[in-house]
C-alpha positions in Angstrom: 39.0 -29.8 -50.8 36.4 -30.6 -48.2 39.0 -31.2 -45.5 40.6 -27.9 -46.2 37.3 -26.1 -45.8 36.7 -27.9 -42.5 40.1 -26.9 -41.2 39.5 -23.3 -42.2 36.2 -23.2 -40.4 37.7 -24.8 -37.3 40.6 -22.2 -37.3 38.1 -19.4 -37.7 35.9 -20.6 -34.8 39.0 -21.1 -32.6 40.1 -17.5 -33.3 36.7 -16.1 -32.6 36.5 -18.1 -29.3 39.9 -16.9 -28.3 38.8 -13.3 -29.0 35.6 -13.7 -26.9 37.6 -15.2 -24.0 40.0 -12.3 -24.1 37.2 -9.8 -24.2 35.5 -11.5 -21.2 38.7 -11.5 -19.2 39.4 -7.9 -20.0 35.8 -7.0 -18.9 36.3 -8.6 -15.5 34.2 -11.6 -16.2 36.5 -14.0 -14.4 36.0 -12.3 -11.1 32.2 -12.5 -11.5 32.2 -16.2 -12.3 34.7 -16.9 -9.5 32.4 -15.1 -7.0 29.3 -17.0 -8.1 31.2 -20.3 -8.0 32.4 -19.5 -4.4 28.8 -18.7 -3.3 27.4 -21.9 -4.9 30.1 -24.0 -3.2 29.5 -22.5 0.2 25.7 -23.1 -0.2 26.3 -26.7 -1.2 28.3 -27.5 1.9 25.9 -25.5 4.1 28.2 -22.7 5.1 26.5 -19.8 3.3 
């Protein structure tokens, strides 16, 4: 019975995580993160 509960919790957490990722992508979060990563990389190599 314990294994079944652990599997149910894992599936629930996976579903919640997938929903949050989808919401973030729909909200334009990817472009924000990509821009910040680009700026950080340019600063690391001394360009920006």
